N, C-alpha and C positions, 0 to 999 in steps of 0.2 A: 172896428166899431162903425164903419161907414155902411156896413151891410146889415140889412134887416135880420137875416138868418142868425148872425152872431149876436146881435142885440137881444133877440128872443132867447138865445141860449144862455146869456148872462142873467136875464130876468128869471128864467126857469131855475137856474142854480141858486140865486139869492132867495127865491121863494122856497126851494127845498130846504135851505139852511134855516129859514125862519120857521117853517112847519116842524122841523125836527128839533127846534129849540136848542140850536147848537151853541148859542152864547147868550150872555146878558151884557147889555151895554152899560158900562159903569165908568165913573171917573178914574183916570189912570193913577194908581198909587205912586207916590214920589220915588220909591225905591225900585220901581219896575221899569225895564226897558222893553216895550212890547215888540213882538215879532212882526215883520212885514208880511205881505201876501201879494199874490198876483194871479190873474186868470190864465189858465192854460187852455188853448183851443185845439180841438181835434175833430176830424171827420170820421165818424163811425161807419164802417163798411160791412156789408153782408158777405156771406161766403162766396157769392158769385162776383164780388167786386163792386156791386152797385152801392150807392150812398144810402145808408140807413137813417142817419140823423147828424145834425151839427151839435157838438157838445162843448160846453164851457165848464171848466172845473176851477174852483177857487182853491189855491194851493198855498199853504203856509210856508214861509221860508225857514224850514226846520234846520237848515245849516247853521242858524244862529242860536240854536238851543244849547244849553249847558248841562252836561251830565251831572246827575245828583241834584240839580236845581229844578228843572222843568221836565226831566225824563229820567227813567232808570233802565229797566229791561226793554229790549226792542225785538227780540227774536219771536217770530210767529211761524208755525209749520205750514207747509203746503203739501198737497197730495203727491206721493211718489208716482212717477210715470208707470212703474211696474204695477202699482196698485190700480191705476186707471185701466191698463191693458187687461189685468186680471178680471176686473169687474165687467169689462166689455166682453171678454171671452166667456165668462160664466153666463152673462145675460144672453149671449148668442146661443150657447149650448142648451140653455133651459128655455129659450124663447120668451124671456122676460121683456116687458116694455121698458124703454129707457126714456126718461123725461129730463128736461133741462130747465133750470130756473136761474135767474140772475137777480142779485140784490141791488136795488137802486141806491146809489150813494152809500155804499156799504160802510166805509170808514166813519161816516157821520153817526153811526149807531153806537159806537164805542163810548163808554163812560170814562172820562178822564179822572184820575186820582190826583194828579199834580195841578198846581195853579199855573195856567198858561194864559198870557194876555196877547191879544192881536190888535194891530192897528185896524181901524175901520176900512173895509174894502172900498175901492174907488166906486163911485156911483151910489153909495149907501148914504141916506140922509142922516144928519147929526144935529143935535141941539147945542153941543158944546165942542170946541176944538180939542178939549182935553179928554174927550170920551174915547174909550177903547172897548174891545170885546173881550170879556172874560169867558173863556171856553168852558162849557159843560160837557160837550161831546168832542170826540177826536175829529181831526180835520186832515184832509190829504196834505201830505208834506211833513207832518209831525213825525218824528222818529219813532214814537211809540204807537202810531196809528194802526199798523197791521196787527200788533199784539193785542191791543185793547178791543179791536173789532173781533178777532178770533175768540177771545175770552168771552165776549158778549154772546157770540153765536154759539159757542160751546155750552155755556151755562143755560142758554135757552133750550137747546136740544136735550140736554140732560133733564131739564124740567119737563120735557115732553116724553119722558121714559125711554130715551135713547141711551145707549152706552157707547163710550168712546173706545175704539179699537186699541189694543195694546201693541199692535204691529204697525199701525200707521195712524198718527194723531189726527189726521184730517178725515178719517173714515169713521162714520157713526152708524150704529146698528140698532134696530128695534125689532124685538121678537113679537110676533102676532100669532093668533090661533091658526092662521093660514100659512105661516112661514116666517120670513124675515124681510124687513125693509132695509135697504142699503142706501146710505146717503154719503156722497163724496163731495168735499168742498175744496176748491182751489181759489183762495182769496174770496172772491164774491161770485164765482161760477159754481153752480151746484148741479150734480147729477144724481138722480134718484131712480132706483130700480127695485122691483119686487115681483113675486109671483102673483100677488093680489093687487089688482088695479085700484080697488076701493081703499086699501091702506095708503096707497100713494096719494090719492085724492085727499084723504084726511090729513096727511102730513103737509100737503100743499096748503090746505086751509089753515092749519096751525101756523105755518110760516107767514102767510098773508096777514094773520091777525097780529103778528109781532113786528114784522119788517115790511118795508116797501119793496114788494117783490114784482118781478116781471116773469110771467110764465112763457117760456120759449117753445113749449110743446115738445114734440119728439126730438131726441138728441140728434143733431145733424152737424153741428160745428162747435168745437170745444177747444179753446186755447190754440187755435190754428190747426187743430186736427179735424178732418172731415170724416163723418160716419155715414156710410151708405148702407141702407137697410135693404137686404135682398131676401127673397123667400127662404133661401137655404143658408144664409150667412149674414154676418156683418163685415163690411169692408172698411178698414181704417187706413186713411192715407192723408197726405199733405200736398195735394195737387196744386192748389192755389199758392201755397207757400213756396213750392218748388219753382213755379213759374216766376214768382216775384224774385226769388234768389237768382235765377238765370238772368232775369232782366237787370238786376243790380250788377251782376258780374259783367254783363255786356256793356254796361255804362262805364264801368271802372277799369276793366281789363281790355287792353288792345288785342285785336285779333279774334274776339269771340262773337262778333256780330254775324258773320256768315260762315261760322265754323260747322263742322260735321260732328255727329255724336260718336262715342266710342263704346266698345262692348264691355270693358272692365274699368273699374275706378282707379286702378293703379297699374303702372307699367310692371312687367314681370322682371324679377331678379335685379331691381334697382334699389340700392341702399341709400337712404337719405341721411347725410351726416350733418352735424351741427355747424361745421365750419366750411362746408363746400360752397364755392362761388362767392359772389360779391353781395354785401348787405343791401337790402332795399333802402332807398333813400327815405321813403315814407312807409312805415309798416302798417298804417291805419287801415288801408284797404284789405291787406292780408288778414289782419285780426278781425275785421268786420265780416269777411267772407267765411273764415273758419268758425267764428262764433255762430253764424247762421247755419253752417253745415252741422255743427254739433246739435242744434235743435232739430234739424231734419232727421237725425239718427233715431228720433223717437219712434218713427215708423219705417225707417230704412236701415235694417241691420246689415244690408249688403254693402254699405259704405262705411261701416263702423271702423274697420281696420284702417282704411285710407284716411279717414278723418282723425283717428287716433294718431296716425303717423305725422300728419301736418300740424296737429295741435302741439306737438313737442317743441316746435320752433317759434312759438308765439312771441317770445321775448326778443329774439333777434333773427327774424326771417330773412332768407336770402332768395335770389332769383330762382335758384334750383327748386326751392320749396314752393315758390309761387307757381312754377310750372306744374307741380303736383296738384295744387289747388285747381288750376285751370283744367287739368284732366278730369278731376272729380266733377267739375261743373259740366264738362262735355258729356260725361256719363249720365248725369241727371237730365241733361237736355234730351237724351234719347229715351228716358224712362221717367217722365214727370209725374205720371199717375200711378206709379208702383206703390203698393201698400200691403198691409197685413190682412190675411184671410182668416176670419173666425167662423168656423162652420157651426150650424145648428146640429143638435143631437150628439155632439162630441162628448166623449167620456171625460169627466173632470178629474182625471188622474195625472199626476206629475211624472215627467221623465226629463232627464238632463243629459247634456253632453259636455265634456270638459277636454281641453287640449292646451298645449303650450308650444311655443316656438323657442327652443333653447338658444340663449345668447343672441337673440334676434336684433337687439339694439347695437349698431356698430360703434356708438360712442361710449356706452357704459357696459356693454356686454351683458346687460340684464335680459331676462327672458320675457316673453309676452304671454300673458294669461288670456285665454278665451273660453267662454262657456255660454251655453244657451239653455233655456228651460221651456218646456212645452206643457200646456194644460190640455190633455187630449191631443188634438192635432193643431192647436193654436199656439203660436209662439208668443210668450208673454214677457220673457226676461232674457237679457243677454249682456255680456260684458266683454270689453277688450281693454286690457290694462297692462302697463309695464309693471313687472314685479318689483318689490321694494329692495330685494337683495340679489346679488349675483349667485346663480346656482352652479354647483360644481359639476353637474351632470344633467343630461336630458331627463333622467328619472326624477331627480330632485325638482326640476322645473315643472314636470307633469304633476308631481305630488303636491306642490304648492298650488297649482291651478285647481286640482281636485279639492283641496282644502277650502279654497275660496268659493268654489261652486257649492260645496257642502254647506257653507254658512248661508248662502242664498236659499238652498233647499229647505233648511230648517226654518228660516223666516217665512217662506212661502207656505210650508205645511201648517205653521201656526196661523197664518192669515186665512187659509182655506178652512181650517177648523172653526175659526170664529164665524166664517160666512156660512157654516152649516154643511161643508163638504169635506169632512174629516177624512184624510187619506186612510184607506183600509189596508194598504200594503206598503212595504218599504219602497222608497223612490229609487228607481234605477239611475245610477250615474255612470254613463257610458264613457269609458276611457280606452285609448288605444295603446297604452304603455303597460305591458304585463308586469314589469318590475315595480312600477308605482302602485299598481293594484295590490301586489303582494306585500309591499311595505305597509299599506293601509290596513290590510286584512290580517297581517301576521307580525306581531311585535318582536319576533325573533331577529329582525333585521336592525336592531337598535344600534349596532356598532357603526353601520353605514350612515345613520341618520342622526347621530348625537349632536351634530352641529346645527340641525334645523330647529327653529324656534318651537317652543312648546305649543303655542297656539295652533300651529299647523297640524299637530297630532290630534286635534279635536275630531278629525275625520275618523280616527280609530274608534273613538267613543260612539260616534253616530253609527258606525258599522256594527259595533258590538250590540247596540241597543236596537238594531234592525230598523233604524230610521232610513238608511240607504242600503242598496246593494251595489256591487261594483262589477257589472258585466263588461266583458271585453268586447270592443268593437274594432273592426278592421279600419286601418287608416283611410281606406277609400270611402268608407261610410261614416267617417267622423265629421258630423255636421259642424262642430265648433271649429273646424279647420279654417273656415272662412274668416274667423275673428283673430287669427294669429299671423297671417301672411298674405301676400298678393297671390292671385291665382291666374292660370291660363284661362282663356275664354270658355272652353268646354267645361272645365272643372267648376268655374265660377257659376255658370248657368245651372249646372247639376245641383249645386248646393243651394242656390236660390229656390229651386223647386222644392227641396227638402225643407226649407224654412217657411214654406207656404206663402211666398211672396208672389203677388200677381200684379200685372201692369195696369189693369182697369177692371171695374165691375163687369164690363161687358164680356170679359174673358172667363167669368165664373161659369 
């Protein structure tokens, strides 16, 4: 508080609270123990790393709340990253404009149903030492704040003739004479797109009339994701996030300061076991780096399998596992600007690839599922996950992977239908195991599959209803292979090209 910039930030925050009529100052009831609060200070940065503004946020000490007394439900949805990529891919293919808005002090707009009392913040004048703040609006730090804010925003949009998506609760749609307005919200960050720019302007005006909004113009930076607009594509990447991650790793891991990059994220034919090597004395750094790597996979499917592997050892990481993390960082060091390429004019038709690595986990002998989905030429969804059960054969492992991919296909087809791009043909699900395809397409194999859970056989129903087709693809052209195992350099780079991953916009 010795610095003028932070004093102004505190004044701005208190003024916003007063303008929003966040509370009433009342005498403290004798039966109530009010919650405390404190200011949290942060420096807001632009996508290029420069300082945007100094921000002070008054945060209630919600850890003192009691369930059933001053809060009940707390869950609030946020947009799925697959939905974000799907919207961006559609906007690119249709040449739709993308606009971004931000809600100022979003949580302060939520209307509280419970009675919550707060001690007067420091620096706020008072007429009586017994005075407290009785909250009318939600406040940052309250357990129910995200939920009541989302409910307020949702009810407002429904009042503006929007409909809420059945496939993603954070997606809102409005039909117009010119097409459809698509609004996606992630807490207080909003992305709007539509074929009609006038409709977008009307929606922005309506939002300004209800909330304190900040118009950020064309979408360029969203949740750490950078969007570069090119004449022939959108380029989605996390360049700044990658650089920050490499810098963090250099500060915490010895030997990374002057290291060289590598061509693949994992060593070939190396199996990482749960009990190999000595335990790390302090696993904090390992967990911090792996957590950051998980977020990087939003635009980096090429590291998904490697990150999946090191994530399995978060509970008790060892030096051998840390070496694997170090290699992933060295790989990112050589490819910091790599990202997803969403071309314009691409057909909005789905196609999918599914693969499995049988008994790939050396500790549990469970198989690894891998699949990826393309909308035209744009990669919008992928998964790398250890299966829940041990498979008795490679055919069973592939069948389970196909079933998991089929569930994602059904969800994506429903989402695209809502967005006005209803699939006209069955979605091809490419697999390289002929036996698994025959099991899905021909129920005569029931004797071999009677031990497989019933939910896996939903793929047969999807096949019968022509939701999917099951074309065979050779193993050499199986794109999902990159999500199930480590690769030699040449094979790794071949599959990266198939995934439409590029190293920078300049290479487009």
